[in-house]
C-alpha positions as CSV (number, residue, x, y, z in Angstrom):
1,M,-141.5,75.9,-42.9
2,R,-140.7,74.9,-39.4
3,W,-137.4,75.8,-37.9
4,K,-136.7,72.3,-36.9
5,N,-137.0,71.2,-40.5
6,V,-134.2,73.6,-41.5
7,S,-131.0,71.8,-42.4
8,L,-128.2,71.8,-39.8
9,K,-125.9,73.5,-42.3
10,V,-128.2,76.5,-42.6
11,K,-128.8,76.6,-38.9
12,L,-125.1,76.5,-38.1
13,I,-124.3,79.2,-40.6
14,F,-127.1,81.3,-39.2
15,Y,-126.1,80.8,-35.6
16,M,-122.4,81.3,-36.2
17,V,-122.9,84.5,-38.2
18,M,-125.4,85.9,-35.7
19,G,-123.2,84.8,-32.8
20,V,-120.1,86.4,-34.3
21,L,-122.1,89.6,-35.0
22,L,-123.4,89.8,-31.5
23,V,-120.0,89.0,-29.9
24,L,-118.2,91.5,-32.0
25,A,-120.9,94.1,-31.5
26,S,-120.8,93.7,-27.7
27,T,-117.0,93.5,-27.7
28,T,-116.8,96.7,-29.8
29,A,-119.1,98.5,-27.5
30,M,-117.0,97.4,-24.5
31,I,-113.8,98.4,-26.2
32,I,-115.2,101.8,-27.1
33,S,-116.6,102.3,-23.6
34,T,-113.3,101.1,-22.0
35,V,-111.1,103.2,-24.2
36,T,-113.2,106.3,-23.8
37,T,-113.4,105.8,-20.1
38,Q,-109.7,105.5,-19.9
39,E,-109.3,108.7,-22.1
40,E,-111.7,110.5,-19.8
41,A,-109.7,109.3,-16.8
42,L,-106.5,110.5,-18.5
43,A,-108.1,113.9,-19.3
44,Y,-109.2,114.2,-15.7
45,Q,-105.8,113.1,-14.5
46,Q,-104.1,115.7,-16.7
47,A,-106.2,118.4,-15.2
48,I,-105.6,117.1,-11.7
49,E,-101.8,117.0,-12.3
50,M,-101.9,120.5,-13.7
51,A,-103.8,121.7,-10.6
52,R,-101.4,119.8,-8.3
53,S,-98.4,121.2,-10.1
54,Y,-99.6,124.8,-9.6
55,A,-100.5,124.0,-6.0
56,N,-97.0,122.6,-5.3
57,E,-95.5,125.6,-7.0
58,F,-97.4,128.1,-4.8
59,N,-96.8,125.9,-1.8
60,G,-93.0,126.2,-2.4
61,D,-93.3,130.0,-2.7
62,M,-95.2,130.1,0.6
63,K,-92.7,127.8,2.3
64,A,-89.9,130.1,1.1
65,N,-91.8,133.2,2.5
66,Q,-92.4,131.4,5.7
67,A,-88.7,130.4,5.9
68,I,-87.7,134.1,5.5
69,G,-90.0,135.1,8.4
70,K,-88.7,132.3,10.5
71,T,-85.1,133.3,9.6
72,I,-85.7,136.9,10.8
73,A,-87.2,135.6,14.1
74,T,-84.3,133.1,14.6
75,S,-81.7,135.8,13.9
76,M,-83.3,138.1,16.4
77,S,-83.4,135.3,19.1
78,N,-79.7,135.0,18.8
79,Y,-79.1,138.8,18.4
80,D,-77.4,140.5,21.3
81,S,-76.1,143.8,19.9
82,S,-79.3,145.8,20.6
83,D,-78.6,148.1,17.6
84,R,-81.9,149.3,16.1
85,D,-80.2,150.8,13.0
86,E,-78.5,147.5,12.3
87,V,-81.7,145.6,12.5
88,N,-83.5,148.1,10.2
89,N,-80.7,147.8,7.7
90,M,-81.1,144.0,7.7
91,L,-84.9,144.2,7.2
92,N,-84.5,146.7,4.4
93,A,-82.0,144.5,2.7
94,I,-84.3,141.4,2.9
95,L,-87.1,143.4,1.3
96,V,-84.9,144.6,-1.5
97,T,-83.6,141.1,-2.1
98,H,-87.0,139.5,-2.3
99,P,-89.2,141.7,-4.6
100,T,-92.3,139.4,-4.1
101,L,-92.6,140.5,-0.5
102,L,-94.8,143.4,0.5
103,G,-93.0,144.0,3.8
104,T,-90.6,142.8,6.5
105,Y,-90.7,143.5,10.2
106,V,-89.9,142.8,13.8
107,A,-92.0,143.8,16.8
108,Y,-90.8,143.5,20.4
109,E,-92.5,143.6,23.7
110,P,-92.1,146.8,25.7
111,N,-88.4,147.4,26.5
112,A,-87.6,143.8,25.4
113,F,-85.1,144.9,22.7
114,D,-82.7,147.3,24.5
115,S,-84.7,148.7,27.5
116,N,-84.6,152.1,25.9
117,D,-88.2,152.5,24.5
118,E,-88.6,155.9,26.2
119,L,-85.8,157.3,24.1
120,Y,-87.7,156.5,20.9
121,V,-91.2,157.8,21.6
122,N,-92.6,159.0,18.2
123,A,-89.2,158.6,16.6
124,Y,-88.9,157.6,12.9
125,G,-90.3,154.1,12.6
126,H,-91.7,154.1,16.1
127,D,-95.1,155.0,17.7
128,V,-96.0,156.8,20.9
129,T,-94.9,153.8,23.0
130,G,-91.3,153.9,21.7
131,R,-91.4,150.1,21.2
132,F,-89.1,148.7,18.6
133,I,-91.7,147.8,15.8
134,P,-90.2,148.7,12.4
135,Y,-92.2,147.8,9.3
136,W,-90.3,148.0,6.0
137,N,-93.0,147.9,3.3
138,K,-93.9,148.8,-0.3
139,M,-97.5,149.8,0.4
140,N,-97.2,152.8,-1.8
141,G,-94.8,151.3,-4.4
142,T,-91.5,152.4,-2.9
143,I,-89.8,151.0,0.2
144,E,-90.7,152.9,3.3
145,L,-90.3,152.5,7.1
146,D,-93.4,152.7,9.3
147,P,-94.3,151.6,12.7
148,L,-96.4,148.4,12.8
149,L,-100.1,149.0,13.5
150,Y,-102.8,147.0,15.3
151,Y,-100.3,144.7,17.0
152,D,-102.3,144.7,20.2
153,T,-105.3,143.1,18.5
154,S,-104.1,141.6,15.2
155,D,-103.4,137.9,14.6
156,Y,-100.0,138.5,13.1
157,Y,-98.7,139.5,16.6
158,Q,-101.1,137.9,19.0
159,L,-101.1,134.4,17.6
160,P,-97.3,133.9,17.7
161,K,-97.3,135.4,21.2
162,K,-100.1,133.1,22.4
163,L,-99.0,129.9,20.6
164,E,-95.2,130.5,20.6
165,T,-95.0,128.9,17.2
166,D,-94.9,129.9,13.5
167,V,-98.1,131.4,12.2
168,L,-99.5,132.0,8.7
169,T,-102.5,134.3,9.1
170,E,-105.8,134.1,7.4
171,P,-106.0,136.8,4.6
172,Y,-106.9,140.2,6.0
173,Y,-106.8,143.9,5.0
174,Y,-103.9,146.0,6.3
175,E,-104.2,149.7,5.6
176,G,-106.4,148.8,2.6
177,V,-104.1,146.1,1.2
178,F,-105.3,142.5,1.1
179,I,-102.4,140.5,2.6
180,V,-101.3,137.4,4.5
181,S,-98.5,137.5,7.2
182,Y,-95.8,134.9,7.9
183,A,-94.9,135.5,11.6
184,S,-92.6,133.6,14.0
185,P,-92.0,134.2,17.7
186,I,-88.7,135.6,19.0
187,M,-87.8,133.6,22.0
188,K,-85.1,134.4,24.6
189,N,-84.2,131.8,27.2
190,G,-87.6,130.2,26.6
191,T,-89.5,133.6,27.0
192,F,-91.5,135.3,24.2
193,I,-90.0,138.8,23.5
194,G,-91.5,139.6,20.1
195,I,-92.1,138.5,16.5
196,G,-90.3,138.5,13.2
197,G,-92.0,138.1,9.9
198,V,-92.9,139.1,6.3
199,D,-96.1,140.1,4.5
200,V,-97.2,139.1,1.0
201,S,-99.8,141.0,-1.0
202,L,-102.6,138.7,-2.3
203,Y,-102.9,141.2,-5.3
204,Y,-99.5,139.7,-6.3
205,L,-100.9,136.2,-6.2
206,D,-104.0,137.4,-8.2
207,D,-101.7,138.8,-10.9
208,V,-99.9,135.5,-11.2
209,L,-103.0,133.3,-11.1
210,S,-104.8,135.5,-13.7
211,N,-102.2,134.4,-16.3
212,V,-102.8,130.7,-15.7
213,K,-104.4,129.0,-18.7
214,A,-105.8,125.4,-18.8
215,F,-106.8,123.8,-22.1
216,D,-108.3,126.5,-24.3
217,T,-110.4,128.8,-22.0
218,G,-109.9,127.3,-18.5
219,Y,-108.7,129.6,-15.8
220,A,-107.5,129.4,-12.1
221,F,-108.1,131.1,-8.8
222,M,-107.2,130.6,-5.1
223,T,-109.2,130.3,-1.9
224,S,-108.5,130.4,1.7
225,N,-109.2,127.6,4.1
226,S,-112.6,129.1,4.8
227,G,-113.5,129.2,1.1
228,M,-112.7,133.0,0.7
229,L,-111.7,133.9,-2.8
230,L,-108.1,135.3,-2.7
231,S,-107.9,135.8,-6.5
232,H,-110.1,135.7,-9.6
233,P,-109.2,136.5,-13.2
234,Y,-112.5,138.2,-14.1
235,N,-114.4,139.4,-11.1
236,K,-111.9,141.3,-8.9
237,Q,-114.7,142.5,-6.6
238,W,-115.1,139.0,-5.3
239,I,-111.6,138.9,-4.0
240,G,-111.7,139.1,-0.1
241,N,-115.4,139.6,-0.2
242,Q,-117.0,136.4,-1.6
243,T,-116.7,132.8,-0.4
244,L,-117.7,129.6,-2.3
245,Y,-120.6,129.2,0.2
246,D,-121.9,132.6,-0.8
247,F,-122.8,131.4,-4.3
248,G,-125.5,129.2,-2.8
249,I,-124.6,126.3,-5.1
250,D,-124.4,122.8,-3.7
251,D,-121.3,121.8,-5.8
252,F,-119.5,124.9,-4.6
253,S,-120.4,124.2,-1.0
254,H,-119.2,120.6,-1.3
255,A,-115.9,121.8,-2.7
256,A,-115.6,124.4,0.1
257,D,-116.2,121.6,2.7
258,D,-113.3,119.6,1.2
259,I,-111.0,122.6,1.0
260,K,-111.7,123.4,4.7
261,Q,-110.6,119.8,5.5
262,G,-107.5,120.1,3.4
263,K,-108.7,117.6,0.8
264,S,-108.3,117.6,-3.0
265,G,-111.0,116.7,-5.5
266,H,-113.2,118.0,-8.3
267,V,-116.9,118.8,-8.9
268,E,-118.9,119.2,-12.1
269,T,-120.9,122.5,-12.0
270,I,-122.0,125.5,-14.1
271,D,-119.5,128.3,-14.5
272,Q,-120.9,131.5,-13.0
273,I,-119.0,133.6,-15.6
274,T,-119.7,131.8,-18.9
275,G,-122.7,129.6,-18.0
276,K,-120.9,126.6,-19.4
277,K,-120.6,123.1,-17.9
278,V,-117.2,123.0,-16.2
279,V,-115.2,120.7,-14.0
280,M,-113.7,122.5,-11.0
281,F,-110.5,120.9,-9.7
282,Y,-109.1,121.9,-6.3
283,E,-105.8,121.0,-4.7
284,P,-104.6,122.0,-1.1
285,I,-101.7,124.3,-0.6
286,R,-100.5,122.8,2.6
287,T,-98.3,125.6,3.9
288,G,-101.1,128.1,4.1
289,N,-104.1,125.9,4.3
290,F,-105.1,127.5,1.0
291,S,-106.4,125.8,-2.1
292,F,-105.6,126.2,-5.8
293,V,-108.7,125.9,-8.0
294,L,-108.6,125.1,-11.7
295,V,-111.8,125.6,-13.8
296,V,-112.0,123.9,-17.2
297,P,-114.9,123.6,-19.6
298,K,-116.1,120.0,-19.8
299,D,-116.3,120.0,-23.6
300,E,-112.6,121.1,-23.8
301,I,-111.5,118.2,-21.4
302,F,-113.3,115.6,-23.5
303,A,-112.7,117.0,-27.0
304,G,-110.0,114.4,-27.7
305,V,-112.2,111.7,-26.2
306,M,-115.1,112.3,-28.7
307,T,-112.8,112.2,-31.7
308,L,-111.2,108.9,-30.5
309,R,-114.7,107.4,-29.9
310,T,-115.8,108.2,-33.5
311,K,-112.7,106.6,-35.0
312,L,-113.1,103.5,-32.8
313,L,-116.7,103.2,-33.9
314,F,-115.8,103.2,-37.6
315,I,-113.0,100.7,-37.0
316,S,-115.2,98.4,-35.0
317,M,-118.0,98.4,-37.7
318,A,-115.4,97.4,-40.3
319,A,-114.2,94.6,-38.0
320,V,-117.7,93.3,-37.5
321,I,-118.4,93.1,-41.2
322,F,-115.1,91.3,-41.8
323,M,-115.6,88.8,-39.0
324,A,-119.1,88.0,-40.2
325,A,-117.7,87.1,-43.6
326,I,-115.0,84.9,-41.9
327,A,-117.7,83.2,-39.7
328,Y,-119.7,82.4,-42.8
329,L,-116.7,80.6,-44.5
330,I,-116.0,78.7,-41.3
331,A,-119.6,77.5,-41.0
332,L,-119.5,76.0,-44.5
333,S,-116.6,73.7,-43.4
334,V,-118.3,72.6,-40.1
335,T,-121.4,70.7,-41.2
336,S,-119.7,67.6,-42.6
337,P,-118.2,66.1,-39.5
338,I,-121.1,67.2,-37.2
339,K,-123.2,64.0,-37.8
340,Q,-120.2,61.8,-36.9
341,I,-119.7,63.7,-33.7
342,V,-123.4,63.6,-32.8
343,A,-123.5,59.8,-33.3
344,G,-120.6,59.4,-31.0
345,F,-122.3,61.5,-28.3
346,K,-125.5,59.5,-28.7
347,K,-123.7,56.2,-28.1
348,I,-121.9,57.6,-25.0
349,S,-125.1,59.0,-23.5
350,D,-127.0,55.7,-24.1
351,D,-124.2,53.7,-22.4
352,A,-124.0,56.3,-19.5
353,V,-127.7,55.8,-18.9
354,K,-127.0,52.1,-18.5
355,G,-124.2,52.8,-16.0
356,K,-121.4,52.0,-18.5
357,L,-119.0,54.9,-18.0
358,D,-116.1,53.3,-20.0
359,T,-117.4,54.2,-23.5
360,R,-115.4,56.9,-25.2
361,A,-115.9,59.1,-28.3
362,S,-113.9,58.4,-31.5
363,N,-111.1,60.9,-32.3
364,D,-111.2,59.9,-36.0
365,V,-112.7,63.2,-37.1
366,E,-111.5,66.3,-38.9
367,I,-108.5,67.9,-37.1
368,D,-110.5,71.1,-36.5
369,F,-113.1,69.1,-34.6
370,R,-110.8,66.6,-32.9
371,E,-110.8,68.6,-29.7
372,I,-114.5,68.0,-29.2
373,P,-114.4,64.2,-28.7
374,H,-111.1,64.6,-27.0
375,G,-112.6,67.1,-24.6
376,L,-115.6,64.8,-24.0
377,N,-113.4,61.9,-23.2
378,E,-111.5,64.0,-20.7
379,I,-114.8,65.0,-19.1
380,L,-115.8,61.4,-18.8
381,D,-112.3,60.5,-17.3
382,A,-112.7,63.4,-14.9
383,V,-116.1,62.2,-13.8
384,I,-115.5,58.4,-13.5
385,T,-112.3,58.8,-11.4
386,P,-114.0,60.7,-8.5
387,V,-116.9,58.3,-8.7
388,R,-114.7,55.3,-8.3
389,D,-112.6,57.0,-5.6
390,T,-115.8,57.8,-3.7
391,I,-116.9,54.2,-3.9
392,R,-113.4,53.2,-2.6
393,V,-113.7,55.6,0.4
394,T,-117.3,54.7,1.3
395,N,-116.4,50.9,1.2
396,A,-113.4,51.5,3.5
397,L,-115.6,53.5,5.9
398,A,-118.2,50.7,5.9
399,K,-115.4,48.3,6.9
400,G,-114.4,50.6,9.8
401,E,-111.2,51.9,8.1
402,L,-111.9,55.5,9.3
403,E,-108.5,56.9,8.4
404,T,-109.2,56.3,4.7
405,R,-109.2,59.6,2.7
406,S,-109.6,60.7,-0.9
407,K,-106.3,60.9,-2.7
408,L,-107.4,62.7,-5.9
409,D,-106.0,66.0,-7.1
410,V,-109.2,67.4,-8.5
411,Q,-110.8,70.8,-8.7
412,G,-114.3,72.5,-8.6
413,E,-117.3,70.5,-7.5
414,F,-115.2,67.2,-7.7
415,K,-112.9,68.7,-5.1
416,Q,-116.0,69.7,-3.1
417,L,-117.2,66.1,-3.3
418,A,-113.9,64.7,-2.2
419,D,-113.5,67.3,0.6
420,T,-117.1,66.6,1.8
421,L,-116.4,62.9,1.9
422,D,-113.0,63.5,3.7
423,D,-114.7,65.9,6.2
424,F,-117.4,63.2,6.9
425,A,-114.7,60.6,7.4
426,E,-112.7,63.0,9.6
427,S,-115.8,63.9,11.7
428,L,-116.7,60.3,12.1
429,D,-113.1,59.3,13.1
430,T,-112.9,62.2,15.5
431,M,-116.3,61.5,17.0
432,I,-115.5,57.8,17.5
433,K,-112.1,58.5,19.0
434,D,-113.7,61.1,21.3
435,S,-116.4,58.7,22.4
436,N,-113.8,55.9,22.8
437,S,-111.8,58.2,25.1
438,V,-114.9,58.8,27.2
439,L,-115.6,55.0,27.4
440,T,-112.0,54.3,28.3
441,A,-112.1,56.9,31.0
442,V,-115.3,55.3,32.4
443,Q,-113.6,52.0,32.4
444,N,-110.9,53.6,34.6
445,N,-113.5,55.0,36.9
446,D,-113.0,58.5,35.5
447,F,-116.5,59.9,34.9
448,S,-115.4,63.6,34.5
449,R,-114.4,63.2,30.8
450,E,-117.2,64.6,28.7
451,I,-118.1,64.1,25.1
452,H,-116.6,67.0,23.1
453,V,-117.6,65.9,19.6
454,H,-121.4,65.3,19.4
455,G,-122.0,65.1,15.6
456,E,-125.4,65.8,14.1
457,G,-128.6,63.8,13.7
458,D,-128.4,60.1,14.7
459,F,-124.7,60.6,15.6
460,R,-125.8,63.2,18.2
461,I,-128.3,60.8,19.6
462,L,-125.6,58.2,20.0
463,T,-123.0,60.5,21.6
464,E,-125.6,62.1,23.9
465,G,-126.6,58.6,24.9
466,I,-123.0,57.8,25.8
467,D,-122.7,61.1,27.7
468,R,-125.9,60.4,29.6
469,T,-124.7,56.9,30.4
470,R,-121.4,58.4,31.7
471,E,-123.3,60.9,33.9
472,T,-125.6,58.1,35.3
473,L,-122.6,55.8,36.0
474,G,-120.8,58.7,37.6
475,L,-123.8,59.4,39.9
476,M,-124.0,55.7,40.7
477,M,-120.3,55.5,41.6
478,E,-120.5,58.7,43.7
479,E,-123.5,57.2,45.6
480,R,-121.5,54.0,46.0
481,R,-118.5,55.9,47.2
482,Q,-120.6,57.8,49.8
483,I,-122.1,54.5,51.0
484,E,-118.6,53.0,51.2
485,Q,-117.5,56.1,53.1
486,I,-120.4,55.7,55.6
487,R,-119.6,52.0,56.0
488,K,-115.9,52.8,56.7
489,K,-116.9,55.5,59.1
490,E,-119.2,53.1,60.9
491,I,-116.5,50.4,61.0
492,H,-113.9,52.8,62.5
493,H,-116.5,54.0,65.0
494,R,-117.4,50.5,66.1
495,I,-113.8,49.4,66.4
496,K,-113.0,52.5,68.5
497,N,-116.0,51.8,70.7
498,N,-115.0,48.1,71.1
499,L,-111.4,49.1,71.9
500,Q,-112.7,51.5,74.5
501,V,-114.9,48.8,76.0
502,I,-111.8,46.5,76.1
503,S,-109.8,49.4,77.8
504,S,-112.6,49.8,80.3
505,L,-112.7,46.1,81.0
506,L,-108.9,46.0,81.6
507,D,-109.2,49.0,83.9
508,L,-112.0,47.3,85.9
509,E,-110.2,44.0,86.0
510,S,-107.0,45.6,87.3
511,D,-108.9,46.9,90.3
512,K,-109.2,43.2,91.5
513,F,-105.4,42.8,91.9
514,H,-103.0,44.3,94.4
515,D,-99.8,43.1,92.9
516,H,-97.9,46.0,91.4
517,R,-96.6,44.0,88.5
518,V,-100.0,42.7,87.6
519,I,-101.5,46.2,87.8
520,E,-98.7,47.5,85.6
521,A,-99.3,44.8,83.0
522,F,-103.0,45.7,82.9
523,R,-102.1,49.4,82.6
524,N,-99.7,48.7,79.8
525,S,-102.2,46.7,77.9
526,Q,-104.8,49.4,78.5
527,N,-102.5,52.1,77.0
528,R,-101.8,49.9,74.0
529,V,-105.5,49.5,73.4
530,I,-106.0,53.2,73.8
531,S,-103.3,54.0,71.3
532,M,-105.1,51.8,68.7
533,A,-108.5,53.3,69.6
534,L,-107.2,56.8,69.1
535,V,-106.1,55.9,65.6
536,H,-109.6,54.7,64.7
537,E,-111.1,57.8,66.3
538,E,-108.9,60.0,64.2
539,L,-109.8,58.0,61.0
540,Y,-113.5,58.3,61.9
541,R,-113.1,62.1,62.2
542,S,-111.0,62.5,59.0
543,E,-112.5,63.5,55.7
544,D,-111.1,60.6,53.6
545,M,-111.0,58.0,56.4
546,E,-107.8,56.8,54.9
547,S,-105.2,58.9,56.8
548,I,-104.9,60.9,60.0
549,D,-103.1,64.0,61.2
550,F,-100.3,62.3,63.2
551,S,-99.4,65.5,65.1
552,D,-102.9,65.8,66.5
553,Y,-103.0,62.0,67.3
554,I,-99.6,62.1,69.2
555,I,-100.8,65.0,71.4
556,K,-103.9,63.2,72.4
557,L,-101.9,60.0,73.0
558,V,-99.4,61.9,75.3
559,N,-102.3,63.4,77.2
560,D,-103.8,60.0,77.8
561,L,-100.4,58.6,79.0
562,S,-99.9,61.6,81.3
563,R,-103.3,61.0,82.9
564,S,-102.5,57.3,83.1
565,Y,-99.2,57.8,84.9
566,I,-100.5,60.8,87.0
567,L,-97.4,63.0,86.4
568,D,-96.4,65.5,89.0
569,D,-97.5,68.9,87.9
570,G,-94.6,70.6,86.2
571,K,-92.0,68.0,87.1
572,I,-92.0,66.0,83.9
573,N,-92.3,68.0,80.7
574,V,-93.3,66.2,77.5
575,K,-92.1,68.1,74.4
576,V,-93.8,67.2,71.1
577,H,-92.5,68.4,67.7
578,I,-94.3,66.7,64.8
579,D,-94.2,67.9,61.2
580,A,-97.6,68.4,59.5
581,V,-97.9,64.9,58.1
582,F,-100.8,62.6,57.4
583,L,-100.3,58.8,57.8
584,D,-102.5,55.9,56.8
585,M,-103.8,53.3,59.2
586,D,-101.2,50.7,58.3
587,V,-98.4,53.1,59.5
588,A,-100.3,55.1,62.1
589,I,-101.3,52.2,64.4
590,P,-97.8,50.6,64.7
591,L,-96.1,54.0,65.0
592,G,-98.6,55.0,67.7
593,M,-97.9,51.9,69.6
594,I,-94.2,52.5,69.3
595,V,-94.6,56.0,70.7
596,N,-96.8,54.6,73.5
597,E,-94.2,52.0,74.5
598,L,-91.2,54.3,74.4
599,V,-92.9,57.2,76.2
600,S,-94.3,54.7,78.8
601,N,-90.8,53.4,79.4
602,S,-89.5,57.0,79.9
603,L,-92.3,57.8,82.3
604,K,-91.7,54.6,84.3
605,H,-87.9,54.3,84.3
606,A,-86.2,57.6,83.3
607,F,-86.9,59.6,86.4
608,K,-87.0,59.0,90.1
609,S,-89.9,60.2,92.2
610,G,-89.8,64.0,92.5
611,D,-87.2,64.5,89.7
612,K,-87.6,67.0,87.0
613,G,-87.0,66.1,83.4
614,D,-88.0,66.3,79.7
615,I,-89.4,63.7,77.4
616,L,-89.0,64.4,73.6
617,I,-91.2,63.2,70.8
618,D,-90.0,64.4,67.3
619,L,-91.2,63.3,63.9
620,S,-89.7,64.9,60.7
621,F,-89.9,64.2,57.0
622,D,-87.0,65.2,54.6
623,G,-88.9,64.4,51.4
624,E,-87.7,60.8,51.2
625,K,-88.0,59.3,54.7
626,F,-89.5,59.9,58.1
627,T,-87.4,60.1,61.3
628,L,-89.1,59.5,64.7
629,V,-87.1,60.4,67.8
630,V,-88.4,59.4,71.2
631,G,-86.1,60.1,74.2
632,D,-85.6,61.6,77.6
633,N,-82.9,63.3,79.6
634,G,-83.3,60.9,82.6
635,A,-81.2,58.2,84.1
636,G,-80.4,56.6,80.7
637,F,-80.7,53.1,79.3
638,P,-78.7,50.5,81.2
639,E,-75.4,49.7,79.5
640,D,-75.6,46.0,80.1
641,V,-79.0,45.7,78.4
642,N,-79.5,44.9,74.7
643,F,-82.9,46.4,73.8
644,R,-83.2,44.1,70.8
645,E,-82.9,40.9,73.0
646,T,-84.5,42.1,76.2
647,E,-87.2,40.2,78.0
648,S,-89.3,43.4,78.2
649,L,-92.5,42.9,76.3
650,G,-92.7,46.6,75.4
651,L,-89.3,46.7,73.8
652,Q,-89.9,43.4,72.0
653,L,-93.1,45.0,70.7
654,V,-91.2,48.1,69.6
655,T,-88.7,46.1,67.5
656,T,-91.4,44.0,66.0
657,L,-93.5,47.0,65.0
658,V,-90.4,48.8,63.5
659,D,-89.9,45.7,61.3
660,Q,-93.6,45.8,60.4
661,I,-93.3,49.3,58.9
662,D,-89.9,48.4,57.2
663,G,-88.0,50.8,59.4
664,T,-84.7,50.8,61.4
665,I,-84.2,51.6,65.0
666,E,-81.1,52.9,66.8
667,L,-80.4,53.7,70.5
668,E,-78.4,56.7,71.6
669,R,-77.3,56.8,75.2
670,T,-75.9,60.4,75.3
671,E,-77.5,62.7,77.8
672,G,-80.3,60.2,78.7
673,T,-81.9,57.8,76.2
674,R,-83.0,58.4,72.6
675,F,-84.5,55.9,70.2
676,R,-84.2,57.0,66.6
677,I,-86.5,55.2,64.2
678,T,-86.3,55.7,60.4
679,F,-88.9,54.6,57.9
680,K,-90.3,55.5,54.5
């Protein structure tokens, strides 16, 4: 019998039962795995916390011992009585009070204690040097006083002396006893004078650690920073003679590397005593750079985990059987409404193929299955809404409404669709605005504004075309500007030449007359022409051909006037003070002619032949207006003459030119003559 000919009821029951079995089986496996993993982690954490607790306990003991040594050194730094017996009594009392200590001591530099070392040579508690080096110790079980040994070479003295700081030595043998020393420098006025400290026997630590038990048969030992074994409950011959590296086991070497760096951790390895698989946990003892090591058999750590795993397996198997039965009962009640739901789905799919997305499934089904057509209808609603919104946005974009955006609050790929459409609209809007800014700038003869948003594909072809057009127009306008500049330069040059020709003609024509007034009229006209020619010459030489350096122009104009009137050398001094200003042609020509007329008047009328005097030309700018002062300290302007209504062609020309530049003119008669002209 073909599988497709099997009834839906049978298939559904089969699939549901098998599905539930598979799901429960996989779930059970995951639960067992997760719970056992957690239990293993808890077991590891319990061992780690145990190791950490012991490490902290020993760290506290070492800090206390270090504090005793530091207290001895600090007391001696502040001690001024120089009484050796009193110090010995103090050291003895400390050793009696702290039974865990092996010895207490101070050691001074030669004559650093009381300057009487020579009186104590080979005395009780002294050596042949007489230095104050008492060592109260329990090397032989009872408290005795001996002089310290090996202080010239041993770390317990040399390191505090060199480093001038507290020192906890590496383990070492002193007179056959395996110890560590806590030594601190004795400082006086910033100068090292000796040490104070205590010794602790590592045999004492071994006794304590040998009594540590973990789980059933676990044990503990301690190592130095270099991996040296400082204790061991079973192999005492390893103490002080064997390092973790010496075992030649990679796991031991890895642990030794971590211990050297002050790290905590654990490794799984084989116990060299029992041959069992063990986990070796190690925690740093910060005060001495030592490490507390806890060794626990692996099967003892996970004994509770295995029991829990077995129980969970039985419980899970029972749950699988129970859920399979429930799944069978549920499958029996499912088959009746299935056909109705399938028929509804078929109608929806047929209409959807035809583009009719408004068809919906009927909710008139069993309450247990009602969520199926309801969910399908929600899916259809969720699909059709973004489709219609996409149509709305694309139609708006086609009409040029580039600020149109999607307004739907959707998620997943529908949100991705809406965001993609919005990004496209935003990019299109930005690109068009950017291109429009470039075109607007081009219309305003600004060809420096580049396209910043190029787009992709055909949009890039469009924007790059606009950019190339902008560059081409910019080059054309630049060429046009250069041609215009050449044309202006040529015009100014020709005007200047023509004016010079007129000036030369006036000069030649004046030679035909002998009447002084006629010659003077020719010379005045010639000077006026020269003043205009100078302006065009300065414009011709300027970079922009729009404005001239007026200071340079006035100096040249004065020089021409001086030559024209053939001034006596050194008699008449023309003083020019012009601010650094640039004036355009419309102002420079009339202003130059004004200066020409007023300076010519001063040269002609202000001074008698042979007189000495000064002519002043001053132009200043205060940020708002220009002020031109032209004057002299000569005979002065006649009181009975009104310069605004005089018959003098030169003064009439001056007043006319002042009006032409929208300025004002005033006459000052104090100490000669001064014309003050103000304009903007």
